[in-house]
LUMPAKOL-533072 format. One record per residue (C-alpha): residue number from 0; residue in three letters; x, y, z. Coordinates in steps of 0.5 Angstrom, whole numbers, plus 500, padded with zeros to 3 digits. Layout:
BEGIN
<node num="NUM" residu="ALA" east="X" north="Y" up="Z"/>
...
//
This chain:
BEGIN
<node num="0" residu="MET" east="808" north="609" up="374"/>
<node num="1" residu="PRO" east="812" north="604" up="379"/>
<node num="2" residu="HIS" east="811" north="605" up="386"/>
<node num="3" residu="ILE" east="816" north="609" up="390"/>
<node num="4" residu="PHE" east="818" north="607" up="397"/>
<node num="5" residu="GLU" east="820" north="611" up="402"/>
<node num="6" residu="VAL" east="826" north="608" up="406"/>
<node num="7" residu="ALA" east="822" north="607" up="412"/>
<node num="8" residu="GLU" east="816" north="604" up="408"/>
<node num="9" residu="LEU" east="821" north="599" up="404"/>
<node num="10" residu="THR" east="824" north="597" up="411"/>
<node num="11" residu="GLN" east="818" north="596" up="414"/>
<node num="12" residu="ALA" east="816" north="592" up="408"/>
<node num="13" residu="VAL" east="822" north="588" up="408"/>
<node num="14" residu="LYS" east="821" north="587" up="416"/>
<node num="15" residu="ASP" east="814" north="584" up="415"/>
<node num="16" residu="VAL" east="816" north="579" up="410"/>
<node num="17" residu="LEU" east="822" north="577" up="413"/>
<node num="18" residu="GLU" east="819" north="576" up="420"/>
<node num="19" residu="SER" east="813" north="572" up="417"/>
<node num="20" residu="GLN" east="817" north="567" up="413"/>
<node num="21" residu="PHE" east="822" north="566" up="418"/>
<node num="22" residu="PRO" east="819" north="566" up="425"/>
<node num="23" residu="PHE" east="824" north="561" up="428"/>
<node num="24" residu="VAL" east="830" north="558" up="425"/>
<node num="25" residu="TRP" east="836" north="554" up="427"/>
<node num="26" residu="VAL" east="843" north="556" up="424"/>
<node num="27" residu="ARG" east="850" north="553" up="424"/>
<node num="28" residu="GLY" east="856" north="557" up="424"/>
<node num="29" residu="GLN" east="862" north="560" up="428"/>
<node num="30" residu="VAL" east="862" north="565" up="433"/>
<node num="31" residu="SER" east="866" north="571" up="432"/>
<node num="32" residu="GLY" east="867" north="578" up="435"/>
<node num="33" residu="VAL" east="863" north="577" up="441"/>
<node num="34" residu="THR" east="861" north="584" up="445"/>
<node num="35" residu="ARG" east="859" north="584" up="452"/>
<node num="36" residu="PRO" east="856" north="591" up="454"/>
<node num="37" residu="PRO" east="854" north="593" up="461"/>
<node num="38" residu="SER" east="847" north="591" up="459"/>
<node num="39" residu="GLY" east="848" north="584" up="460"/>
<node num="40" residu="HIS" east="846" north="583" up="452"/>
<node num="41" residu="LEU" east="851" north="579" up="448"/>
<node num="42" residu="TYR" east="853" north="581" up="441"/>
<node num="43" residu="PHE" east="857" north="577" up="436"/>
<node num="44" residu="THR" east="857" north="574" up="429"/>
<node num="45" residu="LEU" east="855" north="568" up="426"/>
<node num="46" residu="LYS" east="859" north="566" up="420"/>
<node num="47" residu="ASP" east="861" north="560" up="415"/>
<node num="48" residu="GLU" east="866" north="560" up="409"/>
<node num="49" residu="ARG" east="861" north="564" up="405"/>
<node num="50" residu="ALA" east="857" north="569" up="409"/>
<node num="51" residu="GLN" east="856" north="572" up="416"/>
<node num="52" residu="LEU" east="850" north="574" up="420"/>
<node num="53" residu="SER" east="849" north="578" up="426"/>
<node num="54" residu="VAL" east="846" north="575" up="432"/>
<node num="55" residu="VAL" east="844" north="579" up="439"/>
<node num="56" residu="TRP" east="843" north="574" up="445"/>
<node num="57" residu="PHE" east="839" north="578" up="450"/>
<node num="58" residu="LYS" east="840" north="578" up="457"/>
<node num="59" residu="SER" east="833" north="575" up="459"/>
<node num="60" residu="SER" east="834" north="569" up="454"/>
<node num="61" residu="ARG" east="841" north="567" up="458"/>
<node num="62" residu="ARG" east="838" north="567" up="465"/>
<node num="63" residu="GLU" east="843" north="564" up="470"/>
<node num="64" residu="VAL" east="841" north="556" up="471"/>
<node num="65" residu="GLN" east="842" north="555" up="478"/>
<node num="66" residu="ALA" east="845" north="548" up="481"/>
<node num="67" residu="GLY" east="840" north="543" up="481"/>
<node num="68" residu="GLY" east="836" north="546" up="475"/>
<node num="69" residu="VAL" east="835" north="544" up="468"/>
<node num="70" residu="ASP" east="840" north="546" up="462"/>
<node num="71" residu="PRO" east="835" north="548" up="457"/>
<node num="72" residu="ALA" east="839" north="546" up="451"/>
<node num="73" residu="THR" east="840" north="539" up="453"/>
<node num="74" residu="GLY" east="835" north="537" up="459"/>
<node num="75" residu="GLU" east="841" north="535" up="463"/>
<node num="76" residu="VAL" east="840" north="536" up="471"/>
<node num="77" residu="LEU" east="846" north="540" up="473"/>
<node num="78" residu="GLU" east="850" north="539" up="479"/>
<node num="79" residu="HIS" east="853" north="546" up="479"/>
<node num="80" residu="GLY" east="850" north="553" up="476"/>
<node num="81" residu="PHE" east="852" north="557" up="470"/>
<node num="82" residu="VAL" east="851" north="563" up="466"/>
<node num="83" residu="PRO" east="850" north="561" up="458"/>
<node num="84" residu="ASP" east="856" north="564" up="454"/>
<node num="85" residu="VAL" east="860" north="564" up="448"/>
<node num="86" residu="GLU" east="867" north="565" up="446"/>
<node num="87" residu="ASP" east="870" north="567" up="439"/>
<node num="88" residu="GLY" east="872" north="561" up="435"/>
<node num="89" residu="MET" east="866" north="556" up="438"/>
<node num="90" residu="GLN" east="862" north="552" up="433"/>
<node num="91" residu="VAL" east="855" north="553" up="435"/>
<node num="92" residu="LEU" east="848" north="552" up="433"/>
<node num="93" residu="VAL" east="843" north="558" up="434"/>
<node num="94" residu="ALA" east="836" north="558" up="435"/>
<node num="95" residu="GLY" east="832" north="564" up="434"/>
<node num="96" residu="ARG" east="828" north="569" up="430"/>
<node num="97" residu="LEU" east="830" north="574" up="425"/>
<node num="98" residu="ASN" east="829" north="581" up="426"/>
<node num="99" residu="VAL" east="830" north="587" up="422"/>
<node num="100" residu="TYR" east="834" north="593" up="426"/>
<node num="101" residu="GLU" east="830" north="599" up="422"/>
<node num="102" residu="PRO" east="835" north="604" up="424"/>
<node num="103" residu="ARG" east="841" north="601" up="420"/>
<node num="104" residu="GLY" east="837" north="597" up="415"/>
<node num="105" residu="THR" east="840" north="591" up="417"/>
<node num="106" residu="TYR" east="837" north="584" up="419"/>
<node num="107" residu="GLN" east="840" north="580" up="425"/>
<node num="108" residu="LEU" east="838" north="573" up="429"/>
<node num="109" residu="VAL" east="835" north="574" up="436"/>
<node num="110" residu="ALA" east="838" north="568" up="439"/>
<node num="111" residu="GLU" east="833" north="564" up="444"/>
<node num="112" residu="ILE" east="838" north="558" up="445"/>
<node num="113" residu="VAL" east="845" north="557" up="443"/>
<node num="114" residu="GLN" east="849" north="551" up="444"/>
<node num="115" residu="GLU" east="855" north="547" up="442"/>
<node num="116" residu="GLU" east="854" north="544" up="435"/>
<node num="117" residu="GLY" east="855" north="537" up="438"/>
<node num="118" residu="VAL" east="849" north="537" up="442"/>
<node num="119" residu="GLY" east="846" north="540" up="435"/>
<node num="120" residu="GLN" east="847" north="534" up="431"/>
<node num="121" residu="LEU" east="844" north="530" up="436"/>
<node num="122" residu="TYR" east="838" north="534" up="436"/>
<node num="123" residu="LEU" east="838" north="534" up="428"/>
<node num="124" residu="GLN" east="838" north="526" up="429"/>
<node num="125" residu="PHE" east="833" north="526" up="434"/>
<node num="126" residu="GLU" east="828" north="531" up="429"/>
<node num="127" residu="ALA" east="830" north="526" up="423"/>
<node num="128" residu="LEU" east="828" north="520" up="427"/>
<node num="129" residu="LYS" east="822" north="523" up="429"/>
<node num="130" residu="ALA" east="819" north="525" up="423"/>
<node num="131" residu="LYS" east="821" north="518" up="420"/>
<node num="132" residu="LEU" east="817" north="515" up="425"/>
<node num="133" residu="ARG" east="811" north="520" up="425"/>
<node num="134" residu="ALA" east="810" north="518" up="417"/>
<node num="135" residu="LYS" east="810" north="511" up="419"/>
<node num="136" residu="GLY" east="804" north="512" up="424"/>
<node num="137" residu="TYR" east="808" north="510" up="430"/>
<node num="138" residu="PHE" east="805" north="516" up="434"/>
<node num="139" residu="ASP" east="798" north="515" up="432"/>
<node num="140" residu="GLU" east="793" north="515" up="438"/>
<node num="141" residu="ASP" east="789" north="510" up="435"/>
<node num="142" residu="ARG" east="794" north="505" up="435"/>
<node num="143" residu="LYS" east="796" north="506" up="443"/>
<node num="144" residu="MET" east="793" north="502" up="448"/>
<node num="145" residu="ARG" east="790" north="504" up="455"/>
<node num="146" residu="LEU" east="793" north="503" up="461"/>
<node num="147" residu="PRO" east="790" north="498" up="466"/>
<node num="148" residu="ALA" east="787" north="501" up="472"/>
<node num="149" residu="SER" east="791" north="499" up="479"/>
<node num="150" residu="PRO" east="795" north="493" up="475"/>
<node num="151" residu="ALA" east="796" north="487" up="479"/>
<node num="152" residu="ARG" east="802" north="485" up="475"/>
<node num="153" residu="VAL" east="807" north="490" up="472"/>
<node num="154" residu="ALA" east="814" north="489" up="468"/>
<node num="155" residu="VAL" east="819" north="494" up="469"/>
<node num="156" residu="VAL" east="825" north="495" up="464"/>
<node num="157" residu="THR" east="831" north="499" up="467"/>
<node num="158" residu="ALA" east="837" north="498" up="470"/>
<node num="159" residu="PRO" east="836" north="494" up="477"/>
<node num="160" residu="THR" east="841" north="498" up="481"/>
<node num="161" residu="GLY" east="839" north="505" up="479"/>
<node num="162" residu="ALA" east="836" north="511" up="483"/>
<node num="163" residu="ALA" east="830" north="510" up="478"/>
<node num="164" residu="ILE" east="828" north="503" up="480"/>
<node num="165" residu="ARG" east="828" north="505" up="487"/>
<node num="166" residu="ASP" east="824" north="511" up="487"/>
<node num="167" residu="PHE" east="819" north="507" up="483"/>
<node num="168" residu="LEU" east="818" north="502" up="488"/>
<node num="169" residu="ARG" east="818" north="507" up="493"/>
<node num="170" residu="ILE" east="812" north="510" up="490"/>
<node num="171" residu="ALA" east="809" north="503" up="488"/>
<node num="172" residu="SER" east="809" north="501" up="496"/>
<node num="173" residu="GLU" east="805" north="507" up="498"/>
<node num="174" residu="ARG" east="800" north="506" up="493"/>
<node num="175" residu="GLY" east="794" north="502" up="490"/>
<node num="176" residu="ALA" east="792" north="495" up="493"/>
<node num="177" residu="GLY" east="798" north="491" up="492"/>
<node num="178" residu="CYS" east="802" north="488" up="486"/>
<node num="179" residu="GLU" east="807" north="484" up="483"/>
<node num="180" residu="ILE" east="813" north="487" up="480"/>
<node num="181" residu="HIS" east="818" north="484" up="476"/>
<node num="182" residu="ILE" east="824" north="487" up="474"/>
<node num="183" residu="GLN" east="827" north="486" up="467"/>
<node num="184" residu="PRO" east="834" north="488" up="467"/>
<node num="185" residu="SER" east="837" north="492" up="462"/>
<node num="186" residu="LEU" east="843" north="497" up="460"/>
<node num="187" residu="VAL" east="839" north="504" up="460"/>
<node num="188" residu="GLN" east="845" north="508" up="457"/>
<node num="189" residu="GLY" east="851" north="507" up="452"/>
<node num="190" residu="ASP" east="852" north="503" up="445"/>
<node num="191" residu="ARG" east="849" north="496" up="448"/>
<node num="192" residu="ALA" east="843" north="499" up="451"/>
<node num="193" residu="PRO" east="838" north="500" up="445"/>
<node num="194" residu="GLU" east="839" north="493" up="443"/>
<node num="195" residu="GLN" east="838" north="490" up="451"/>
<node num="196" residu="ILE" east="832" north="495" up="452"/>
<node num="197" residu="ALA" east="828" north="492" up="445"/>
<node num="198" residu="ALA" east="830" north="485" up="447"/>
<node num="199" residu="ALA" east="827" north="486" up="454"/>
<node num="200" residu="LEU" east="821" north="489" up="451"/>
<node num="201" residu="ASP" east="820" north="483" up="447"/>
<node num="202" residu="GLU" east="821" north="478" up="452"/>
<node num="203" residu="ILE" east="816" north="481" up="457"/>
<node num="204" residu="CYS" east="811" north="481" up="451"/>
<node num="205" residu="VAL" east="813" north="473" up="449"/>
<node num="206" residu="GLN" east="812" north="471" up="457"/>
<node num="207" residu="GLY" east="805" north="475" up="457"/>
<node num="208" residu="TRP" east="805" north="475" up="465"/>
<node num="209" residu="ALA" east="805" north="482" up="466"/>
<node num="210" residu="GLU" east="799" north="487" up="465"/>
<node num="211" residu="VAL" east="803" north="493" up="463"/>
<node num="212" residu="VAL" east="810" north="494" up="461"/>
<node num="213" residu="VAL" east="814" north="500" up="464"/>
<node num="214" residu="LEU" east="820" north="503" up="461"/>
<node num="215" residu="ILE" east="824" north="508" up="466"/>
<node num="216" residu="ARG" east="831" north="511" up="467"/>
<node num="217" residu="GLY" east="833" north="517" up="471"/>
<node num="218" residu="GLY" east="835" north="524" up="468"/>
<node num="219" residu="GLY" east="841" north="526" up="465"/>
<node num="220" residu="SER" east="844" north="529" up="459"/>
<node num="221" residu="ILE" east="841" north="528" up="452"/>
<node num="222" residu="GLU" east="847" north="524" up="451"/>
<node num="223" residu="ASP" east="846" north="519" up="457"/>
<node num="224" residu="LEU" east="838" north="519" up="454"/>
<node num="225" residu="TRP" east="840" north="517" up="447"/>
<node num="226" residu="ALA" east="838" north="510" up="448"/>
<node num="227" residu="PHE" east="831" north="512" up="448"/>
<node num="228" residu="ASN" east="832" north="516" up="442"/>
<node num="229" residu="THR" east="834" north="510" up="437"/>
<node num="230" residu="GLU" east="830" north="506" up="432"/>
<node num="231" residu="PRO" east="831" north="499" up="435"/>
<node num="232" residu="VAL" east="827" north="502" up="442"/>
<node num="233" residu="ALA" east="822" north="505" up="438"/>
<node num="234" residu="ASP" east="820" north="499" up="434"/>
<node num="235" residu="ALA" east="820" north="494" up="440"/>
<node num="236" residu="ILE" east="815" north="499" up="443"/>
<node num="237" residu="GLN" east="811" north="499" up="437"/>
<node num="238" residu="ARG" east="810" north="492" up="436"/>
<node num="239" residu="ALA" east="809" north="491" up="444"/>
<node num="240" residu="THR" east="803" north="487" up="445"/>
<node num="241" residu="LEU" east="802" north="490" up="452"/>
<node num="242" residu="PRO" east="801" north="497" up="454"/>
<node num="243" residu="VAL" east="808" north="501" up="455"/>
<node num="244" residu="LEU" east="808" north="506" up="460"/>
<node num="245" residu="CYS" east="815" north="511" up="459"/>
<node num="246" residu="GLY" east="818" north="514" up="464"/>
<node num="247" residu="VAL" east="825" north="517" up="462"/>
<node num="248" residu="GLY" east="829" north="522" up="465"/>
<node num="249" residu="HIS" east="826" north="529" up="468"/>
<node num="250" residu="GLU" east="819" north="533" up="466"/>
<node num="251" residu="VAL" east="823" north="537" up="461"/>
<node num="252" residu="ASP" east="826" north="531" up="458"/>
<node num="253" residu="VAL" east="822" north="528" up="452"/>
<node num="254" residu="THR" east="825" north="522" up="448"/>
<node num="255" residu="ILE" east="823" north="518" up="442"/>
<node num="256" residu="ALA" east="820" north="513" up="446"/>
<node num="257" residu="ASP" east="815" north="518" up="450"/>
<node num="258" residu="TYR" east="812" north="519" up="443"/>
<node num="259" residu="VAL" east="811" north="512" up="441"/>
<node num="260" residu="ALA" east="809" north="509" up="448"/>
<node num="261" residu="ASP" east="802" north="508" up="450"/>
<node num="262" residu="ALA" east="803" north="513" up="455"/>
<node num="263" residu="ARG" east="808" north="518" up="458"/>
<node num="264" residu="ALA" east="810" north="519" up="465"/>
<node num="265" residu="ALA" east="814" north="526" up="467"/>
<node num="266" residu="THR" east="819" north="522" up="471"/>
<node num="267" residu="PRO" east="820" north="514" up="474"/>
<node num="268" residu="SER" east="816" north="516" up="480"/>
<node num="269" residu="HIS" east="810" north="519" up="476"/>
<node num="270" residu="ALA" east="810" north="513" up="472"/>
<node num="271" residu="ALA" east="808" north="509" up="479"/>
<node num="272" residu="GLN" east="803" north="515" up="481"/>
<node num="273" residu="MET" east="800" north="514" up="474"/>
<node num="274" residu="LEU" east="799" north="506" up="475"/>
<node num="275" residu="TRP" east="796" north="506" up="482"/>
<node num="276" residu="PRO" east="792" north="511" up="486"/>
<node num="277" residu="GLU" east="793" north="513" up="493"/>
<node num="278" residu="ARG" east="791" north="508" up="498"/>
<node num="279" residu="ARG" east="787" north="514" up="502"/>
<node num="280" residu="GLU" east="783" north="515" up="495"/>
<node num="281" residu="LEU" east="782" north="508" up="495"/>
<node num="282" residu="MET" east="779" north="508" up="502"/>
<node num="283" residu="GLN" east="775" north="514" up="501"/>
<node num="284" residu="ARG" east="772" north="510" up="495"/>
<node num="285" residu="LEU" east="771" north="504" up="500"/>
<node num="286" residu="ASP" east="767" north="508" up="505"/>
<node num="287" residu="GLY" east="763" north="511" up="499"/>
<node num="288" residu="LEU" east="761" north="504" up="497"/>
<node num="289" residu="GLU" east="760" north="502" up="504"/>
<node num="290" residu="LEU" east="755" north="508" up="505"/>
<node num="291" residu="ALA" east="752" north="507" up="498"/>
<node num="292" residu="LEU" east="751" north="500" up="500"/>
<node num="293" residu="LEU" east="748" north="501" up="507"/>
<node num="294" residu="ARG" east="743" north="506" up="504"/>
<node num="295" residu="ALA" east="741" north="501" up="499"/>
<node num="296" residu="GLY" east="740" north="496" up="504"/>
<node num="297" residu="GLN" east="736" north="500" up="508"/>
<node num="298" residu="GLY" east="732" north="502" up="502"/>
<node num="299" residu="LEU" east="731" north="495" up="500"/>
<node num="300" residu="ILE" east="728" north="493" up="507"/>
<node num="301" residu="GLN" east="724" north="499" up="508"/>
<node num="302" residu="GLY" east="721" north="497" up="501"/>
<node num="303" residu="ARG" east="720" north="490" up="503"/>
<node num="304" residu="GLU" east="717" north="492" up="510"/>
<node num="305" residu="ARG" east="712" north="497" up="506"/>
<node num="306" residu="THR" east="710" north="491" up="501"/>
<node num="307" residu="LEU" east="709" north="486" up="507"/>
<node num="308" residu="ARG" east="704" north="491" up="511"/>
<node num="309" residu="VAL" east="700" north="492" up="504"/>
<node num="310" residu="GLU" east="700" north="484" up="504"/>
<node num="311" residu="GLU" east="698" north="483" up="511"/>
<node num="312" residu="ARG" east="692" north="488" up="510"/>
<node num="313" residu="ALA" east="690" north="484" up="504"/>
<node num="314" residu="LEU" east="691" north="478" up="507"/>
<node num="315" residu="ALA" east="687" north="480" up="513"/>
<node num="316" residu="TRP" east="681" north="482" up="508"/>
<node num="317" residu="LEU" east="681" north="475" up="505"/>
<node num="318" residu="SER" east="682" north="471" up="511"/>
<node num="319" residu="PRO" east="677" north="466" up="513"/>
<node num="320" residu="VAL" east="675" north="469" up="520"/>
<node num="321" residu="ARG" east="674" north="475" up="516"/>
<node num="322" residu="GLN" east="669" north="472" up="511"/>
<node num="323" residu="VAL" east="666" north="468" up="517"/>
<node num="324" residu="ASP" east="665" north="475" up="520"/>
<node num="325" residu="ARG" east="662" north="478" up="514"/>
<node num="326" residu="TRP" east="657" north="473" up="513"/>
<node num="327" residu="ARG" east="655" north="473" up="520"/>
<node num="328" residu="GLU" east="654" north="481" up="519"/>
<node num="329" residu="ARG" east="650" north="479" up="513"/>
<node num="330" residu="PHE" east="646" north="474" up="516"/>
<node num="331" residu="ALA" east="644" north="478" up="522"/>
<node num="332" residu="VAL" east="642" north="484" up="517"/>
<node num="333" residu="ALA" east="638" north="478" up="513"/>
<node num="334" residu="THR" east="634" north="476" up="520"/>
<node num="335" residu="ARG" east="632" north="483" up="522"/>
<node num="336" residu="ASP" east="630" north="484" up="515"/>
<node num="337" residu="LEU" east="626" north="478" up="515"/>
<node num="338" residu="THR" east="623" north="479" up="522"/>
<node num="339" residu="ARG" east="621" north="486" up="520"/>
<node num="340" residu="ALA" east="617" north="483" up="514"/>
<node num="341" residu="TRP" east="614" north="478" up="518"/>
<node num="342" residu="ASP" east="611" north="483" up="523"/>
<node num="343" residu="ASP" east="609" north="487" up="517"/>
<node num="344" residu="PHE" east="606" north="481" up="514"/>
<node num="345" residu="GLN" east="603" north="478" up="520"/>
<node num="346" residu="GLY" east="600" north="485" up="522"/>
<node num="347" residu="ARG" east="597" north="486" up="515"/>
<node num="348" residu="LYS" east="594" north="479" up="515"/>
<node num="349" residu="ILE" east="591" north="480" up="522"/>
<node num="350" residu="SER" east="588" north="487" up="520"/>
<node num="351" residu="ALA" east="585" north="484" up="514"/>
<node num="352" residu="LEU" east="582" north="478" up="519"/>
<node num="353" residu="ASP" east="579" north="483" up="524"/>
<node num="354" residu="GLN" east="576" north="487" up="518"/>
<node num="355" residu="ALA" east="573" north="480" up="515"/>
<node num="356" residu="GLY" east="571" north="478" up="522"/>
<node num="357" residu="ARG" east="567" north="484" up="523"/>
<node num="358" residu="GLU" east="564" north="484" up="516"/>
<node num="359" residu="LEU" east="562" north="476" up="517"/>
<node num="360" residu="LEU" east="559" north="478" up="524"/>
<node num="361" residu="ALA" east="555" north="483" up="521"/>
<node num="362" residu="ALA" east="553" north="478" up="515"/>
<node num="363" residu="PHE" east="552" north="472" up="519"/>
<node num="364" residu="GLY" east="551" north="473" up="526"/>
<node num="365" residu="PRO" east="554" north="471" up="532"/>
<node num="366" residu="GLN" east="553" north="464" up="532"/>
<node num="367" residu="ILE" east="556" north="463" up="525"/>
<node num="368" residu="MET" east="562" north="468" up="527"/>
<node num="369" residu="GLU" east="563" north="464" up="533"/>
<node num="370" residu="ARG" east="564" north="458" up="529"/>
<node num="371" residu="LYS" east="568" north="461" up="523"/>
<node num="372" residu="ALA" east="572" north="464" up="529"/>
<node num="373" residu="ALA" east="574" north="458" up="532"/>
<node num="374" residu="VAL" east="576" north="455" up="525"/>
<node num="375" residu="LEU" east="580" north="461" up="524"/>
<node num="376" residu="GLU" east="583" north="461" up="531"/>
<node num="377" residu="ALA" east="585" north="454" up="529"/>
<node num="378" residu="PHE" east="588" north="456" up="522"/>
<node num="379" residu="VAL" east="592" north="461" up="526"/>
<node num="380" residu="GLY" east="595" north="456" up="531"/>
<node num="381" residu="ARG" east="597" north="452" up="525"/>
<node num="382" residu="LEU" east="600" north="458" up="522"/>
<node num="383" residu="ALA" east="604" north="460" up="528"/>
<node num="384" residu="LEU" east="606" north="453" up="529"/>
<node num="385" residu="GLY" east="608" north="452" up="522"/>
<node num="386" residu="LEU" east="612" north="459" up="522"/>
<node num="387" residu="ASP" east="615" north="457" up="529"/>
<node num="388" residu="GLY" east="618" north="450" up="525"/>
<node num="389" residu="ARG" east="620" north="454" up="519"/>
<node num="390" residu="LEU" east="624" north="459" up="524"/>
<node num="391" residu="ARG" east="627" north="453" up="528"/>
<node num="392" residu="ALA" east="629" north="450" up="521"/>
<node num="393" residu="LEU" east="633" north="457" up="519"/>
<node num="394" residu="ASP" east="636" north="457" up="526"/>
<node num="395" residu="ARG" east="639" north="450" up="524"/>
<node num="396" residu="ASP" east="641" north="452" up="517"/>
<node num="397" residu="LEU" east="645" north="458" up="520"/>
<node num="398" residu="ALA" east="648" north="453" up="526"/>
<node num="399" residu="VAL" east="650" north="448" up="520"/>
<node num="400" residu="ALA" east="653" north="454" up="516"/>
<node num="401" residu="SER" east="657" north="457" up="522"/>
<node num="402" residu="ALA" east="660" north="450" up="523"/>
<node num="403" residu="THR" east="662" north="449" up="516"/>
<node num="404" residu="LEU" east="665" north="456" up="516"/>
<node num="405" residu="VAL" east="669" north="455" up="522"/>
<node num="406" residu="GLY" east="671" north="448" up="520"/>
<node num="407" residu="LEU" east="674" north="452" up="514"/>
<node num="408" residu="ASP" east="678" north="457" up="518"/>
<node num="409" residu="PRO" east="685" north="455" up="517"/>
<node num="410" residu="GLU" east="687" north="457" up="524"/>
<node num="411" residu="LYS" east="683" north="452" up="527"/>
<node num="412" residu="PRO" east="687" north="446" up="525"/>
<node num="413" residu="LEU" east="693" north="449" up="528"/>
<node num="414" residu="GLU" east="690" north="449" up="535"/>
<node num="415" residu="ARG" east="690" north="441" up="534"/>
<node num="416" residu="GLY" east="697" north="440" up="532"/>
<node num="417" residu="TYR" east="696" north="441" up="524"/>
<node num="418" residu="GLY" east="701" north="446" up="520"/>
<node num="419" residu="LEU" east="701" north="450" up="514"/>
<node num="420" residu="VAL" east="707" north="449" up="509"/>
<node num="421" residu="ARG" east="708" north="454" up="504"/>
<node num="422" residu="SER" east="714" north="453" up="498"/>
<node num="423" residu="SER" east="719" north="459" up="499"/>
<node num="424" residu="ARG" east="720" north="458" up="491"/>
<node num="425" residu="THR" east="713" north="459" up="489"/>
<node num="426" residu="GLY" east="710" north="462" up="495"/>
<node num="427" residu="ARG" east="704" north="457" up="495"/>
<node num="428" residu="PHE" east="701" north="452" up="500"/>
<node num="429" residu="LEU" east="703" north="445" up="499"/>
<node num="430" residu="ARG" east="697" north="440" up="497"/>
<node num="431" residu="SER" east="702" north="435" up="494"/>
<node num="432" residu="VAL" east="709" north="432" up="494"/>
<node num="433" residu="ASP" east="709" north="434" up="487"/>
<node num="434" residu="ASP" east="709" north="442" up="489"/>
<node num="435" residu="ALA" east="716" north="441" up="492"/>
<node num="436" residu="ALA" east="723" north="439" up="489"/>
<node num="437" residu="PRO" east="729" north="437" up="493"/>
<node num="438" residu="GLY" east="733" north="443" up="496"/>
<node num="439" residu="ASP" east="726" north="447" up="496"/>
<node num="440" residu="ALA" east="726" north="452" up="502"/>
<node num="441" residu="LEU" east="719" north="451" up="506"/>
<node num="442" residu="GLU" east="716" north="455" up="511"/>
<node num="443" residu="ILE" east="711" north="451" up="516"/>
<node num="444" residu="ARG" east="706" north="455" up="520"/>
<node num="445" residu="VAL" east="704" north="452" up="527"/>
<node num="446" residu="ARG" east="699" north="455" up="532"/>
<node num="447" residu="ASP" east="704" north="460" up="535"/>
<node num="448" residu="GLY" east="709" north="461" up="530"/>
<node num="449" residu="ARG" east="713" north="459" up="523"/>
<node num="450" residu="LEU" east="719" north="454" up="522"/>
<node num="451" residu="GLY" east="724" north="454" up="516"/>
<node num="452" residu="ALA" east="725" north="447" up="513"/>
<node num="453" residu="GLU" east="729" north="445" up="507"/>
<node num="454" residu="VAL" east="726" north="439" up="502"/>
<node num="455" residu="THR" east="731" north="433" up="503"/>
<node num="456" residu="ARG" east="727" north="427" up="500"/>
<node num="457" residu="ILE" east="721" north="426" up="497"/>
<node num="458" residu="GLU" east="716" north="420" up="498"/>
<node num="459" residu="LYS" east="710" north="419" up="495"/>
<node num="460" residu="ASP" east="704" north="414" up="497"/>
<node num="461" residu="ASP" east="702" north="409" up="492"/>
//
């Protein structure tokens, strides 16, 4: 059995389908039957030779545009304010969304933008060219070049007497660290403008002088900016071998050139801001780098000072003077040990001799003992004499060793006018002319300080 719809149910189903399939549309037609109720909304019919469509243009969508504001349909900056309106007989393009008015079971177009058809034709041309160039890959991000940071050489394609170049130069003079700007004159409005703009871009790329090309123009209506919505200009930007920055019109103006360029600026002044940072920011960066350099220098000096102290302690431990002191300490200990050992040895021998003497005296009597005592006394004298000679020999050896160690002290020759020469390149003391090369920096140590020198000539004795 077929489903039987309630009226509201069917109307809701139609509403859901219609509004989901046509969320936003452009419709061309002639205005008729304009009605202006006290609410401020506008109701009219859009018709052509074969059909008609009800349109509602709510007050919230046709707010008054103040002087100096931007026409939402054209992007033009207005000298005088206005309230968007339509009149019977006007040929217009209406952009909006389809809506089903359920109480009457009718559908209508809820208008967001209403503009005369002449502007609409330009918009259609714009969309057609945009679709064509997108298909050719002109808008692909992977083909776009990055703008240089703080460029020193900039070429500008614009009208040399326009307000856009004055704004650009004014901002450029207040930013960055200075640069050269070359203006490539060109028309930026009219039928001849696309050809001149493309030729100027090609010429700058052939010259190869600039780091970046800037394409600028002040604001205006869509007709005024139309040169930047043409294919010749898009082709010239696409084949450019230098990065292209486009700053055309005001922030709301978006042209084909903006899509193709490597970067887009909202205005000519914004283009200058994109190219160069504020000088105040550069000064802050410089201050930061200076502080970082100062901290790094202080850290390096402190590290070198710590290394120097360690090396000084190591050098002091390895110094010949310290070695002599350590040998003297070891010699003094050895002398004490030897004296103690000799005293012990002598005491044991004397005790043994006393014991032997008593035994001999008991065995042989006084006379024999007296003779033996005399012999023993002679032996003791000889032994004492020999020991004394040995000690004197050891004293002589000690004196010779001390003199030798003193002679090895590298500090002593400095007292006689000699110097120690160290190569700054190798860090070693020079013992031969082969240890140095012309240009080497030398450190010469004398008795009371150090001298710096440089090798300028080498002569070797035969």
